[in-house]
N, C-alpha and C positions, 0 to 999 in steps of 0.2 A: 895389672890394674892397681893404682895407688889406693891407699885406704881412704883418701879424701874424694875419690871419684864417686859420683852419685850413681846409685843403682838405676837401671833403666826403668822408665815408667811403664807399668803393666797395661794401663788403659788411660786414655785422655781424660775420662771422667774423674780420675783420682784427684785432680787439681781444680775441679769446678764446683766446689762446695761453698760458693758465696751466696749468701741469703739475698733473695730478690723479692720484691713485693708481689703478692698474689693479686691479680687483677681479674675481677669478675667481669666478663664481657656480656653486656645486655643488648640484645637486638631482637626485633620482631621476627616472626616466622617468615615474612616476605623476604628477609635478607639472610636466611639460613644458608642459602647457597654460597654466601661469602664467608662462612665460618673459618675456613682455612686462611684466607687473606687477613681476616680480623686477628686471628691468632698470630700470624706472622708479624703483623703491625705491632702488636703488644710485645712480642719477643724482641723485635728490633729496637724497641724503646726501653729495654731493660726489665720488663715485667714478665711474670709468668702467667699466661692466660688460663683462666678458668672459664671454659666455654661449655655450657650445658648442651649445646647442639652437637658437640663432638663426643658426648657420652652415650649417644644412642638414638639420635634422630628425634623426630617429633613425638614426644611422650612415649618413647620406646615402642612406637608402632602398635600400641594397645596391648602389649604383653603384660602390663601391670596397670593398676588403677592410676588415673591421672594425678590424684592427690598424693600418691607415693612419690611420683616424679617431682611434683611441685615442692613437697617437703624436702626432698634431696637437693633440689636447686636452692631452696632457701638456706639449707645447711651450708652449701658451698659459698653462698653469698655471706653468711655470718662469719665464715672463716677467712674471708678475703680482706685485703688491706685497702682496696680501692674498688670503685665501680666505674667502669667506662661504658657509656651508652653510645651505640652506633646507629645512625639513621633515625627514621621516625619511630616513635614508641608505640607500644601496644598496651592493653590494660595490664598484662603481666609484667611488662617492663616498668610501667608506672608504679606497681606495687613494690618492685625492687628498689626503685629510686626513692619512694616514700620511706621505706625501711632504712636505707642507707642514710638519708638525710636525718631521720629521727635518731640514728645511732652514731652520728658524727663520722661516717665513713665518707671520705672524699669522693665526689662524683665529677667526672669529666664527660664532655659531650663532643661527639664527632659526627661529621657529615660523611656520607658514602656516595660514590658515583655508582652507576649501574654495574660496573665490572669490578669494583673494589680496588681499582688502581689508584684512585685519588681519595685518600682518607685525610680529612683535614679537621683540626680541632676548632670547635666553635669558641668564640670569645664570651658568648652569653648563653645562658640556659634558654632553651626553647620555651615560649609562652604556653 
């Protein structure tokens, strides 16, 4: 083996340290069953999904106080670069959008079909 030959790569992750935007994915409980599709959508578009529904289901199924989960979600949002809203909002999603707008975090809006197979970006913010 020549001195100029490269050493074999030990693991594919060794070359994947490019920084990508953290995208907080906001969607109501009614679309929580689409959380994996939403995460795949964000990954396919170059973002890193931060999806609270992937961290433990609906309020960790009562294992801790709901406000602990809300505070954790808010901390994830505060560390994210963008907020992407999927489908109809809820009062909790509305709080996340209000915080993002007040703190100059870009917000993008998306429509979902029932199966999560057709996710399309809205050109306008819902009224």
